[in-house]
N, C-alpha and C positions, 0 to 999 in steps of 0.2 A: 049809501044806499045802493046806490043806480052802479057809484064808479066799482063798490064790489060784486052784482050782477055782471059787471061786465065783467072784471077779473075772471071770475067765476065762467061766465061762459065761455071766452077764449082758453082760460085756462081747460077748462074739457074738449074745446076743437083738438087742441092742443094733442091732448092723451086721446082722444075717439080717434082720431088722424094715426097716431103714434101705431096704437093698436092694430089700426083695421093695414097698415101697412107690414105690422108682424106678423099677424092673419092671414092675411090674406100667402099664395104657395107664390113662389117667384115664378117667374117665368122660366119654363125649359132654356137650357142656351141652345139654339138655334147650330143646329149639325153644321157645322165648317164643309164649304162645300171643299169636294179636293184640289188639291193644289199643280198646277198641268204639274208636268214632268219639265224639269229642266230641261230649256231646248243644249243641245249640246252642239258644240263647238265642229269646226272644218279639225281640218289633221291639224295643219298651223296652230289651230288657236288650244287644239288639247294636246298639242305636243308644248304648246308657253308655259301651259297652267300647269304641266307636270313640273316642270326647272328641273331636266335632270337634263335638254334635248339641244343647250344653248350654242352647242359646237353642232350638231345635225340643224336648226333653222338660219346659225351663221353660215351656213355651209350652202344650203339653199339660196340664202337671199343673195349668195357672192352669184350660184347658177343660177340666176336668172328664174330659178321653182316655186316662188312662193306663190304666185297667181297660179301656179300650173294645180297645186295643192290643197288650196284653196275651193278650187272649179268644183267643178259637180259631181267627177266621179262616177262612181266607186273608187276606192283606190286601197290595197294592203300595202302597209307600209313597215319594211324591217326595219326599226327606227335601234340604230345604233345609239348609246348611251354618250355622256362627255365621258365615259371612264373610256371608252373604248375609243374613243378618237386621242383620247392623251397615251392608252395605248401603241399608238401607232410609231416607228422607229421617230424620234425628234425631229423637226424641219418638214415631214411627211403634209400636215397641215395646210404650215403657213404655204407649200409649195402648192398644194393643190388651191389654197382657194388665188393663187395667181394664177391659175390656168383654169378658168371657167370654163369651156368645152370637157377636159379630162375629169374636172369633177364634177358638172354635169350626167356623164354616163356613168361614175361609181354612182350617186344620189339614183339615178333614172336604177340602176341592179340590183337597187331596194324596192322599187315598186313595184304590185303586182297588179297590173289592171283587175278589178271586182273585189269589191267585200268577197274576203278568204276567214273565216275565222276558224281559232283553234281545233274545233271538232272539222274542222274540213280540212287545214295544215297535215293532219296525224294521219288519214290515208293518201297523201301526196307522196311520190317521190322526186319531184322537182316542180317549179312553177317556171314560168318563163314569166320573163320581168318585164319591165316597161321599154329596158333598155335595149332587150331586144334575144340577151344570153339566159339560158335557161339556171338555177338556182335551185338544186341538189338536196331535198330536203332527206333526214333519216331520225327514228326516233331510234335512240339507245336511251336505255334502263328508264323507261318512262319519260324522257326528256328529248324535247324536238333540238337537230340539230340544222343549219344551213351550212351546205358547200364542208362537214367533215368539222366544221371548226368552230363557226356564233352559233353560241348556246341559247334558245329562247327561250327570255326568264320572266316573261311578263307576256300574255295575252288577252285578248279581245280588248282592248283599252277602245271604248267604240267616241266618232268623229261623226259630226252631218254626212260627210261622204267618205265613210268608210271606215275603219278600221284598224289599227296598229299593235304590233309585236313588239317588245321591245327585246334587243339582241346585244350579247357582252361584245363584239368583236365586230369591226368594218367589212363589210364582205365585198371582196372584187371580181368585177366578171374575169372570164375570161381573156388572157392577152392572144 
């Protein structure tokens, strides 16, 4: 009999515990704290992450500009894609990689001091490059062109130290 009472009390305790858990309202889930915005990488990390600027990054490395482009800035980079470099006459990229000073001059011609976003670019007729020569800017049929040749194909790719605008051609400083 004692054993039956103990089993009955144990069973009753289990049933009461199960019912009280099911009947009690579940605590409301805590509202998650907003996650911080992902940290932006610098211009080099952002270009590397895009995956379409391998030639540009190799050229920046050969010209000794990687640390500069990782620096404080801000900079605006008109970044030619790998396809833009591939469209150059055969041997051009290899020749430039062998001439770091000429390469540096060309790459610095793609950089403007400051963070110039697309909304600002469309109101400009030129911008002074870090190389020292101006870059002509024109809007034709709703598209922005540099030096009447290179089309801006993507804009306002933000980096921690500036902004990248993608262009479809390599632009050259005046000789």
